[in-house]
N, C-alpha and C positions, 0 to 999 in steps of 0.2 A: 370660522371658519366649520365646512359642512362634513361630517363623515359618512363613508357609504356602509354600505351592512356589511358586516363582518365578514370575510371569506377567507379564515385561516384553513390551510391544507388545501387551497383552490386549485393548485398547480403543479404540475413538474415536470422542470424544464431541459428534459430529455425529449423537446420535440424540435423540430425547424423548419424550413423551409426549403423542399426542391423544386415545388412548381405551386405554386400560389394563384389558387383562381379570386381574383379579385370580386365574384359576383356572391363568391360564400359570404363573404361580409355584411352582404346584405339581405340577409335570412330574415326576415320578420320576427320567427321564432327567436332568433340569438339575441335580435336587439330590444324586444320588448321586456321593460322593468315588470315584476310582479309586483302587487299593490302592497306588498309588506315592506317591499327594497324602498317604492317611494314614502311610503308613510316613515321609515327610517332616515331617509335622506332631508326631509324635513325637520328633524330634531336634532339640532346641532349637541355634539357631544366635544367635552374638556377632552383631550388628548395628553401624552405626556411627552409626544411628538411632533413636529410639523406634518400635517398632512393636508393633502391638496383632493377638493372633491371632484371624483371621479367615477363614473359611470361602474366599469369593470375590471380594474387594475387591482390586483389579488394585494390582499394587505401586506403581505412581506414586502411585495417589489415598493406599495405606497410608500411605506414610512421610511424605505432604505433611498439614499440618493446614490447608492453606488450599486453596479454591473455585477446581479447575483443569480444563478439558478438553485432554485430548490427541492427536495428531494425531501415530498411528507410521507405518514406511514401510509396512508393509501394509495400511496406511489409505489411502495414499497412490497406491498401487498398485490397491488396489479402486475409487475413484474416479477413475483415470485421468485425474488432475492432473499438468499441465503445470508450475505454479510456486504458491508456499506460497500466494498470494490464492486461487487457485480452491481448495483446497485447504479452506481457511479459511470459507468459503462453506457451508459443512454442519456448521458447530460451532455448538450454540445458542448465541443472543443473540448471535451476528456477523453484520455485513451488511456486501458491500463496494462501493465506491463505485468509479465509472470505472473497474472494473475491477484496482483496485491499492492501494486504499487503506482499511485494516478498521475499521469501526464496532461499537463493542464497548458490547453492552447500551444500543444508542440514542447512544451521544457519536460524534458525529462524529472523524475520526482526530486530530484536533490533540489527543486525552485520550486516545490509546494512543499506546504504544512498543514497538521493536522492537529484539531485539538476535540475537548470533549465535553461540550459546554462552554466554553470561552476559555479551558486550561490548556495548555500544550502538553503531549503525552511524549514521554521514552516509547525509545523502540529495542525490541530488543536482537535485532538483527545485527550480526556483526561488522556487515559490508552497508551498512545505513544508518543516520542518524533520524531518516522518515520512519515512523509509524507505519507495518504494513496493514492497509483497510481490510484485509480478509482476516483479522483477529476480532472483527467486528461484527456479531449476528446480528441479522436486523431485529429477532427478536426483543433487543435492548437496545433499539432505536426507537426514539420518535418521529426521526427527521434526520435531515443531515444539508445542512446550505451552504453550496459553494459559492463564496466571494471573488469575484475576477478581477475588481480593481479595487486599488490600495483607502485606505482611508488612516489617519493618523490613530485612531483609538486603537487598530491591529499592531502585531508584531511587524518591526521594518524588516526580517526577513521574509520578503515577498514579493513571488517571480511569477509564477503562474496563476497561484491562488491559496486563495486559504479554506482548508476543508473543517466546518465545525459540525461535528455528529453531534445530537442531541438525545439524550436517552431519556428513556420514558417516565411519565411524568405521574404524581400521585392521580388517581381517577377521580372523577366527579359522584360515579356511583360504583357499587360494590360488583365484582365479578372475579370468577377464577376461568382460567381457558386453561385446557388441558390437549395435547395433538400428539400423534405417532403417525410415523411412514417411513418408508422403506422405498428402495430403487437402486439402479444400475446402470453399467453403460455397456455398449455393444462391443466394445475391446476388452471386457474387461471379466463383468459379472458370469458365474457358472463356465469361465472359460479359463485356460491356463496360468498359472503366472508363478513368480517367483516370491518367496517367503522366506525369514528365518525363525526359529522359536521366541526368541529375545525373553520375555516373561511371562506368567499369569494373568498380569493384568494391561498387558499393552493394549488391549481391547480399550481399553478408557483413556490411555496414554498418558496412564501413569506407570511408573518402574517400581516392581517389588522387592526391591535390593538390589537383582540381578548385577544391575548394571553401577552399581555404586563401586566406587574405588576405595578398596580395603584392606585391611593385614599388611604386610609386607610393602606392596608397593605404596599403599600411604602412606605410610611411615618413610620410606625414601623419597618421595614428589616432595613431602613436609620438611625433610632436612636440608633443602636449599642447596645439593649439590649435584652436578650432571652424573643420571645413572649410568655407569659404562664401567671397565673395568681399570681406569684409574683412580677413581673414587671408591669401589665397593670389591670386596674380594670375591672370588669365584663362588663361594656358598654363598653370600647374602646375595649375588644375582639371580643365582639358580632360584634362591627364594622367592623372591621378587616376581621372578617369570614364571613360578608356577601361582602365584597369586590372580595374574590375570585370569580373568573369564573367556572360555574356550569353546565349545562344541555353541552351547545358546546364541552366540553371537556372530561366529564363524562358518560354521557350517551353511550352505544355500541349500535349502529345498523346492522340487518342484511340486506344485499344486497342479490338479485338475480342474478344480471348481472354484474360484474365487468367492467368498460371499458377497451377499447384496449391502446396498446402503441402509446405513440403520439413523434415524433421529426420532428423538423426543423431547418435547418442550412442555413447560407449564407457565403461567402466572398468576396472581392473585394480586388482586388491589381494594384498597378499602378506604374512604374517608370519614371524619364523624366532626359533626356540627357543634359547635357548643357557647352559648352568650349568644348575642347579637350576631356577631360577622367575622366570628373567629371558626376555623377550620382546622385540622388536624389529619394526616393520612397517610397511606405508605401505598408502595408496593414494591412486588417481589416477582423477580424474570430467572428461570433456570430453564438451561437444555444442555445436551446431550447428542453429538452426531460421530458418524464412525463411518467413514466411506473408503473405496478402493480407485487406485487406478493403477492401469497396467500401459506401459509404453514399448513397444515393439517396433524400434527404429533403426536409424542408420546415421551415424557420425562420420568426416570425414576431415581430412586436413590435405590441403597440398600446396604448390607454389607454382608461380604465374614462369612458362616455358613459352617463349617465341609469341608473347603477346597473348597467351590464352593461360588459363588455370586448370592445372593437372593433376590429378589425386595421386596422392603419394602413400596416405594414412587410410585405410577404409574400414568401420568397424559395422557390424550389427549387434545390436543390445535388446535388451528385455529387462523392464525395470519395473518391479511392483512397488508403491505405495499407499501406505496405509495411513489416514489420516482421523485423528479423535481429537474433539473438540470439546471441551467442557465452558462453561458460559456461568455468569449468574452478575445479577442488579438487584440491589435492594436500594429504595427510595424513600427517605421519610421527610412529610412535609409539613409546615406550621402557618398557616395564612392568618392574618386579622387587619382587617380595612386595609391600608395600602402598605401591609408589613408582609414581607414574606421569608421565610427560613427554610432550606433544604440540604438533606445531607444523604451524599449518593456516593455509595460504593460500588466497582465495576469488577469483576474478576474472570477473565480468560485464560485458557488452558489452553493450548494448542499442539498439538504432537504428531510430528511425520516420522515413518519408520519405512526405511526404501532397503530394497533389496533388488541390487543392480552385478547385471554379467553381461560384458560384452566379450566378441570374439573378432579378429580379422587380421589381416598385416600392416602391422606397424614399419612405417619405415625407417625409425632410429634404431628398434633390433632388428630388424634385415631379416623377420621371419612373421609368422602367424601366431600371435598369444592371445590369451584370454585373462580378462581385468574381474574378478569377483572383488564387491563391496556389498557392506552395511552400513546403514546409518540410521542415527537416532538422534532429532533432535524438538527437545522440548523447550516451547516458549510459553509463557508465563506475562501477565500483565494486570498489575492491581491498581485500581487509581479510586482513592478516594478524596470526594472533594466539600467542603463548605460552603454554602453562599448565600448571599440573601440580597434583599431586593427593598428599599424602605420610601415609601412616598410623605412629605411634608407640603404643608397647606393644604387650602380648602379645596383647590382642585389638582393637588398633588404636584404643584408647579416645579417642584423639586424634589429631586430620584437619586437618591444613592444606592448605589449597584457594587458588592465587595463578594468576593472568593477567596478562597486559600485552598491548594490542593496538594495532595502526598502523591505520588505516581510511580511506579515500580516496574522496571520493565527486565524481564532474563532470559537469557537462551542459553541450555544445557546441553552438550553432545558429547557424551561419556562415548568412548569404546568406538569412534568410528574406524572400519578394517576396510583393510584390502590387503589382497594378495593377485600377484602375476606369474601368470604359467606362461611356460613359451612348450609350441608344440612340436615332438620330437618329428625324428623322419620316418618312426611306426606308425604316426597319428594321433599320439599320446600325448595329453599336458603332461608336463610336470613341471616342477619348482624346487629351485637348488638352496634357495635361500643367499644366495649369493649375487649371481647376475640378475637374477629377476629379484624385486624387494619386494616386500610386505610393512606394513605400518599398522600402528594404533596410536589413535590421536584421542586426546581429550582435552574438551574445548568450554571456555564458558565467557559470556557476557552478560553484567551486569549494571544495569541504566538506571539513574531516579532524577527526577526532576522534581523539586518543591518551588511551589509559582504563588506570587500572590499578589492582587491586583486589584483597585478600586477605580470607580467611574462618578462622577458629579453630573447631573445634569440639571441646567437649571431656565426655567421657559419663562421668559418674562414676560410682563403685564404690557405689552406693546401693541399698539396699533396694529402693527404687521407682524406675524408670528415672527417670535426672534427667540434661540434657543444656545446658549455656550454649555460648554462639555468642556471637563479635562480631568486627568486621572494619572494614577502610576502605576508599572508594573514591574516585579521583578523576578527571576528564575535563575533556579541554581540548578543546571546539569552535570552529574560527576557519572562517569561511564568506567569502568574496570572491565578488561579483557587480556584472558591468557589460552594459550595454544600449546601443549606439548605433546611430542611425537614419539613413539618408540616402533623399532625394528627387532627381529628374531634373525640372527646371522648365524649361519655356518661357521663353527669356530673353527673349522680347517680350511674356511674356503670354497667348501662345496660338500654335498651330503650325499650318500651312497646313492645307488641307481633306483634300488628298491623305495627306499628313504624318499625321493624323490618325487614317486607315483602317487606317496599315499591321500588319504580323500583329508583335507584341511584337518581338522580336527583331530586326526592320527598325527597329521606331523607336525603341528604345535603342544604336542602331547608332553606330560609329563615325564614321559621315561625319555623321549629324544632331550628334552630339559636337563634329567637328572645322569645321564650317559654323555653326557658332552658333546650332544650332536651339534648343539644350539644355543647360541647364547644371546642375552637381551643387550641391545644399545639405544641410550639416546640420543635422537638426532635431530632435537630440538634446536630451532634458528638463535643464534647468539646477538649479542647487542643490541637487543631490542628488538630483535624480529618478532620473538614468540610472545610480549606481554607489554600492555600500555595502557598509563590511566590518562583519560581525557576528562577535561571540565571548560564550560561554557558557561559566564555568569553573564547575565545582563540586568540592567535598571534601565525605565526609561518613564518621561514624562512627557505629556501628550496636553493642548490644548485646541477646541475645536468650536467654530461656529457654526450655527445654518439658520439661514435665514430667508423667509419669504421675501423678496426682494420688492418684485411686482405680483400682480394676480395670477399671473401665469409662470413664474421663474421661484425657482426654488435652490438657493447655493450652498455649498458648503465646504469652509476651507478649515484647514488644521496645520498643524505642524508637529512632528514627535521628535525628541532629544532621545537619542538612544546612545550607550554607554556599554561597550561589551569586552572581554578579557575571555579569549581561546587559546587552551594550549593542547597540547599533546607529549604527554613524557614517558621513553621507553623505558622498558623497567630490565635491569639486566639482573636475570633470575636465578645464575651460578656466581655473583662475585658481588663483594661487599663495597664498592665503587658506584658513587650514581652516573647514569648516563645524560650525557648534552642532548639536549633534542631542540629544536626549532628554538626559535624566538616565539614568544605569545604574542596571538594578533589582538592587539591593542590599539582600537579605533571605538569613536564617537562620530556620531552623526547627527544633523538636522535632514530630516523626510515631511517635507512639504505636500501636503496633497487638495486637489481640487477640484471638488464636481460641480456639475450643474447641471439641474433637471428643469425642461422648458415643458409645460403643459401645454399643448398644444390645441386641447377640446377632451372632453368628459372621457375618452377611453384614448387618447395618444399622447404621449411623451418623447420626450428627446433628452439623451442620457450624454454629457460630456466629461469627460475625466483625464488627469494628467496627475502623475507623483512622479518621487524619486523612492526608490526603494533599493535594497543591499540584499546579496545572497550570499551565506557564509559557505567556507568547504566544509565538509561533513567531514567526523572523526574519521573515518576511515578510508578517506583520501588526504588527511594529513600523516597520520599513522606510517609506521615503516614496518608495520607485522605484516607477515605475508597472510592471507588466505586462499584456498582452493575453490574454484567455482567447479561443483561436481559435473554441472549439466556441458561446460565448455572446456574442462581439464585445464583453466587458464587460472594462473594464479596473478591474484591481485596485491599490488603493494601501495603504499600511500607514497606524497611528496611532501615533504613538510615545508617545503619552498611556496605553498601558496596562498593567496591572498584574497580577501575580499571582491567580491563582484559587487559592480554596480547598475544599477538599471533605470533608466528613463520610460516612464510607461502611458499609452497616448489610448485613449479609448472615446469611441463614440456607438451610440445604440438607439434607435430608434424604435420603440413600443405601441404597439396596435392591438388595444383589447375590446373585439368586437361582438364579446359575448361572454355569456359566466363560464369560467376556464376554458377560454377560446380567444387565440391570440396571433399575431404575428408580431417577428423581431426581427431586425438587420442592426448588425454590427461590422465595425471594422475597430482592427488595435494593431499597435505600433511600439515595438519595444526595441529600445538600443543597450545593448549591454556590454559595459565594459570588462573588461578581463576575467570572460566567463571559464568556468573548470569545464577542460575537453579532458575526454579518454583518448589515450594513445597505447599502441601494442607495438612491442619489442622482443625481441628473443636474447636471454640469458644464457649463455652456450645452449643446452638440450631444451632449456623452460621457457615457456612463452609466458610474458609476463604482460599483465595492462597494468597501466598508470596515469598519471593525471597530471595534466598541466594548465596554466593560464592563456588560453588564448587570447590576443591582443585585443579583438572587439567583437561580436557578432549583434544581428537584425533578425528581427523575427516582423513577419507582415502578414495581417489575418484578417477572414471573413468570417461573419457566423450571421446563420438564417434560422429563422424559428418556426414552426406553422402547426397549428394543433387547431381541429375543427370537432365539434360534436354536434349530433345530429337524431332529433328523439325520433322515435321509430312508433309507427300506428300500428294498427289489426290487432294480426294473431302475436305482434310483440311489442304492442302494446306496454308503457315503462320501461321499456330499453333504450339504449341508444349505443348509435354509430361512433365509436372514438378511431378519427385518423390523426396522426400524430409527424410530422417529419422533419426531420431537423439535419442540417450539412454546416462542415465547418470548413474551409482553405487555408493553408496557411503557407508560408515560406520561408528560410531562415538562411543565412549565410555566413558562415565566419570568415573575418575579414582581417587578413594580414597584407602587411604593408613592408615596403623594403628595409626600413631602418628599425621595425619592431624585434625584443629581445621576449625570452620566455628565461624559465627556469626551473630547469629539469631538475631529476630526483639526484643524477648521476653527476650534477653538474657541483654537487657542494656549494650550493650557493650560490656560482657563478652564473651569469647570464648567457645565453646563446642567440642564436638569432633564432626566428620564433619561425622563419619560410624553411626550416630545415627537418621540421616536427611537425607542422601543422598546414593542411594545406587548405591557400588560399581559394576560399567561393564555393567551400566544403558545407552540407548540409548539415544541420545540428545534430546532435546525436540523441534520436526518441522520437523525431520530427516526422508525421505524417502529412503529407503533403490534401489529402481527402479524408474526409472522417463524416462517417452520414448514419444514422439512424432511422427507423419506420416503424410505427406502431400501428396495428389496424386492429379493429373486434369491436366484439359489442360485449357494454356492459348493464347492467341492471344497479344504480346508484342507493335502492332502498335496502335489497336484499342482497348485495353484495357478490352476486354471480356475475362473471366474465368468460370471456374468451378471448384471448389478444394474442396476435402475431410478433413478434418481435425481430425485427430485421437490421443487423449493426454492419457496416462495413466500414475498414480502413486501408487504407495504400500502405505501401510499403515503408520500413521507417529503417535506419542503424540502430543496429543493437550493440556493435564492439566494432571497433577501427582494427583494420587490417593491419598484418606485419607490413614492417617498410616493402615497399614494389609491390603489396598485395591489394585487392580492391576491399573496401569494407565489408563488414559481413550486415546481411539485411536477414529483415523478416516480414513477411508479407500476413498480415491479419487475416485476409480477403474477407469473407462473405459468412454471417453467422449467424441462422434463422432459429428461433425458440415460438413453442408457441404453450401457454399458460392457462388452464381453464382452473375455473374454482365455481364451484353449483353449492349454495346457502340451500339448508332442507332444516324440517322440524320432527322431532323424537321427543312428543311429548311438548314437555317445560323447555327442552334440551333444545339450544340452537346447534345446529351442526354443520360441517364446512368439508366438504371433500374437494381437493386441491389435486391437482396434474399440470404436471410440468414435462417439456421435449425439449431438449438442447442439443442444436447444432443439428439441426434436422437434414441438413447438405452437406455432411460428413467431413467439415473443412479439415485438414491438416495442418498441424504443426509443420512450421517449415522456416528454418535461419539458413542463409545460401549465399556463397557469394558468386560472382561472376565475371566472367572476362573473355575474350574472344570469341564470343560464340559459347561457350562454355557454362556449367554448370556444375559448383562443389554444393553438396548437402552436407553444413555443417552440422546439423542435427536437424533430422525429419522424423516425423512418427505420426500415427492414425488418433485425432482426438475419440473417435468413434461420437454415440449419440449417446444422450444419459437420459433418463428417464425417474421420475419418479412420482412416489402417490402418496400424499397426505388425511387422514380424518383429524379435526379439530372439533371441540368439543367444548360451550360456550355456558358456561351455570350463571 
């Protein structure tokens, strides 16, 4: 077989077709092969995998039989993306929820998984098993692959897609790069906002010990007893209450001038050759980011009356979040001939500090109230991977690849503070520590994954290319989660009038505790509602064969056997009797996959794929522990009676590469999902709860179109090129409920109920948008690296939460987002400088979650996102 000129990093599959002009494909400049390309085509090269002679098909797609999208290092720079989540917003068929979770082909985050260089990643989020992709800054990434069709070599838990993050690798030449930048937001920077002091080191995202649980409180929490009057004396309770941190965390402060954003990054790399063909090298990357965002918005709740939704609870709120991220990566590599060994360690520490106050009429309280809250969420991810690749034979006909990784993720949330005030007839707000509640919460999640795997590839010396692959993979995922809650209560049922009006740090002061006005009570949930241990253990074997059956037909067929045990065990924090959890999910599956690539010409091919995969419930979906979503004020609680979902996946995609880095692709996909997990919302007394159910069945159908074209410019713009890229995805989903279908709700104690009572037949799956569109338009210089790119993204409305019984679903409309990214390369002596400018959300699109019925619209959560601007200067030595 003949190999084309390598074009690794050729294209970013974040472009697709809205309107394709076939005449562009006949551009003589786009179809002319360069002399060097022709020379390379005449020189056959032995490959480790099957390839087909093709004029413009990029190397990643040429060597893969699957439908994939590739984001290269150059693409990350072109889009000016700060993290992996931002970069994936422009990939066809992908949407980003909450700025961090990827929805692939209309399926929410539970149907997608993420890996770092082929190894699975743990999640620090209490409500997700999927790692949030905003944790991965772009400066540590070489690229991102999005696998949209399944292959037996990948984990069987494959619904929407698999996202493989590729860390930066050892360079060929030594380098040192430093950058510093700043920016702001039109709704935040230099404008009034809310904050609380916290600690001296909050700027870096690390607490200096202020929030540490210490003294009498630490001793009491470690005693195994509930902290209340039944287990502790009055003097002990006073001592414990006094050990709570007060003013730095309770007192909200208004500032007239929110600081600008700041970031600094640096990277260094070097490799050294020794002997005839050996090389050793390293690369190190580090970064610090600090940013602020203020939300000035509206939150409403209501009910449907006479067919129309009416507002019952109406809040205005102001919230300011300070986000600090520290990250680092170190990679060591050794290469000798056909043998490579690498050691990679990635560290990410991401902290959110939020101060929030909302005020308005609360229907349940029957009067105007104010809720003040402060939060500190500290997330950390550490991943270490040792991997190797070894080729054997004169041409490397046998390839052994192996990997072993240990990854830990944690989320610490000490001193989550909340206090409610009611408005008096005199127009003042008071807190009586009885009817109006306050809380202090401590929670943490620790998630660990140990994983191992190896793949053996054998290219047989046959007339037609024939490759056999096989391998194994093992995973051990352990999670511990705990949450404890405390309240300060009026000892005699109510506080004196003058005390009720005190500022919060005086209200919860040592004086009021010592004089007996306030007492401490633990209100942590019982019967496993506050803590659980979870585990997922999988082991898998696979075999796969890939063959060039005909001159223009390549087929890959494989099957994966995967065995898994998943369990969630509730923990009784205050008793010595073990709690009985749900029966562990113990399942094994044979998961077949078949893909075929038909080469129509040197620059056209057709891909077909069919497979069966699974989707397991996430830990939070199984756990009976309650968590509060602070943005919606909804309590989430798991359902231990959930079971695995099974998927049938069908794909077809036509690809036409009519020039270097220029293409048109058109694909269709279909998924039939047995027992998909859906969310339902119900009311438990005065509490709105969101829980989970297995719906009987759902289907998803879609079309993806991609188009990208480059024009070489002449005249005074000689050396530059025009970039035009556009993609469009249409998808449609339907939840199917038949008359005899049943489901197993949380409140049913494992007993079935008719599914039609809880799940709407014909409803849209949660998270699916009918339409997603992205556009790139601009000028770039591929030699100097200068560019000016306009980026446009559009998403139609999607369901973010199911409505309460009798109410419409909560919808979110992403709208149209317009960004502009410019980069100018310069020289200062021998130093290469790059000045980058970014402008985000130029149209001022707002964030809007809503319900609508009878012509009325209720604003569940609405605020202005504002326009964001940043300027960064980088120097390369």
